[in-house]
C-alpha positions in Angstrom: 0.0 0.0 0.0 1.5 3.3 -1.1 1.3 5.8 1.8 -0.1 8.7 -0.2 -2.5 6.6 -2.2 -5.4 7.3 0.2 -4.7 10.9 0.8 -7.3 13.4 -0.3 -6.6 15.7 -3.3 -6.9 19.5 -3.5 -7.2 21.9 -6.4 -3.9 23.7 -7.0 -2.5 26.1 -9.5 0.5 24.1 -10.6 2.1 26.9 -12.7 1.8 29.8 -10.3 1.9 32.3 -13.1 -0.3 35.4 -12.8 -2.0 35.3 -16.2 -1.7 31.5 -16.9 -3.7 29.7 -14.2 -3.8 26.0 -14.6 -5.7 24.2 -11.8 -4.8 20.6 -11.2 -5.8 18.1 -8.5 -2.8 17.2 -6.4 -2.3 15.0 -3.4 -2.6 17.0 -0.2 0.6 15.9 1.5 0.0 18.2 4.4 -2.7 15.9 5.9 -1.4 14.3 9.1 -2.8 11.6 11.3 -1.2 11.4 14.6 -1.8 7.8 15.6 -5.5 8.0 16.0 -5.8 4.3 15.4 -7.6 2.4 18.1 -4.7 0.2 19.0 -4.1 0.5 22.7 -3.7 -3.2 23.6 0.0 -4.0 23.9 -0.6 -7.4 22.4 -0.8 -5.6 19.0 2.9 -4.7 19.4 6.2 -6.3 19.9 9.4 -4.5 20.7 12.2 -4.3 18.2 15.8 -3.1 18.6 17.0 -0.9 15.7 20.5 -2.0 14.8 23.2 0.2 13.3 22.2 0.7 9.7 18.6 -0.5 10.0 16.1 1.6 8.1 12.3 1.8 8.3 11.9 0.4 4.7 14.2 -2.6 5.4 12.4 -3.3 8.6 9.0 -3.1 6.9 10.2 -5.6 4.3 11.5 -7.9 7.1 8.3 -7.7 9.1 5.6 -7.3 6.5 7.2 -8.4 3.2 6.5 -4.9 1.8 9.1 -2.1 2.1 6.4 0.5 1.1 4.9 0.0 4.5 7.9 1.8 6.1 5.4 4.5 7.2 3.6 1.9 9.4 6.9 1.4 11.4 7.2 5.2 11.8 3.5 5.7 12.5 3.4 3.1 15.3 6.1 5.1 17.1 4.9 8.6 16.6 7.8 9.3 14.3 7.0 12.2 12.0 10.5 12.9 10.8 12.7 9.9 10.0 15.8 12.1 9.9 15.5 13.2 13.5 13.3 10.5 15.1 15.2 7.5 13.7 18.5 6.6 15.4 21.6 7.6 13.6 24.3 5.1 12.5 27.4 5.3 14.6 29.3 6.9 11.7 26.5 9.6 11.3 26.4 10.1 15.1 30.1 10.9 15.1 29.6 13.5 12.3 26.6 14.9 14.1 28.4 15.3 17.4 31.5 16.8 15.7 29.3 19.4 14.0 27.2 20.2 17.1 30.2 20.4 19.4 33.0 21.6 17.1 35.2 22.9 19.9 35.2 19.9 22.2 33.5 16.6 21.4 34.8 15.1 24.6 34.1 18.1 26.8 31.9 17.7 29.9 28.2 18.0 29.0 26.9 17.4 32.6 27.5 15.3 35.7 25.5 12.4 37.0 25.4 10.4 40.2 25.5 6.6 40.7 21.7 6.4 40.1 22.0 8.3 36.8 20.5 11.6 38.0 22.0 14.8 36.8 23.9 16.5 39.6 26.3 19.4 40.2 30.0 18.9 39.5 30.9 19.1 43.2 28.3 16.6 44.3 29.6 13.5 46.1 30.3 10.7 43.5 29.5 12.9 40.5 30.7 11.5 37.2 31.4 13.5 34.1 29.3 12.8 31.0 31.0 14.0 27.8 29.2 15.6 24.9 29.7 12.5 22.8 28.4 10.1 25.5 25.4 12.4 26.1 24.4 12.4 22.4 25.1 8.7 22.1 22.8 8.0 25.0 20.0 10.1 23.4 20.5 8.3 20.1 20.4 4.8 21.8 17.1 5.6 23.5 15.6 5.8 20.0 16.7 2.2 19.2 13.9 0.4 21.1 10.7 0.8 19.2 7.3 -0.9 19.0 6.3 -2.6 15.8 2.8 -3.7 14.9 2.6 -7.4 14.7 2.0 -8.7 11.2 -1.3 -10.4 12.0 -2.8 -7.0 12.9 -1.5 -5.1 9.9 -4.8 -5.5 7.8 -6.8 -3.9 10.6 -4.3 -1.0 10.9 -4.4 -0.4 7.2 -8.2 -0.3 7.1 -8.3 2.1 10.0 -5.7 4.3 8.4 -7.8 4.5 5.2 -10.8 5.5 7.2 -9.0 8.3 9.1 -7.2 9.7 6.1 -10.4 10.2 4.1 -12.2 12.1 6.9 
């Protein structure tokens, strides 16, 4: 199922020229559905760990035998931007951190105690967390996602079609 296949269309002037209006029906890609699907039972989901280099399309192919269902993987996890919501590969993470912290990748970002709470530098037992380790931790938190179990996929697709037409 192609993601935009069920989206509504809108009339749009495709040329945008003042004296040469040409109205055409185009897909309204601005329509968004924020997980309205009536899936609240955790039995519909299973957890998946995103490995380095996994992509939503390859995961969809692995789970559903259809790489075009990549949007289902993203949708089930409230991911609206695959560039920011999906974990970076280790190589891309290194580039990201180098760009974000150009002066000192291994500089101290913050301190934490033995329980993992952020504390002041002079707190007893405070451990330094570097910029790189901080960003790596945030990236790794994105690696565990919920995927919709294959047997429930037809129900999800039908509900999606219903919501997108509304």
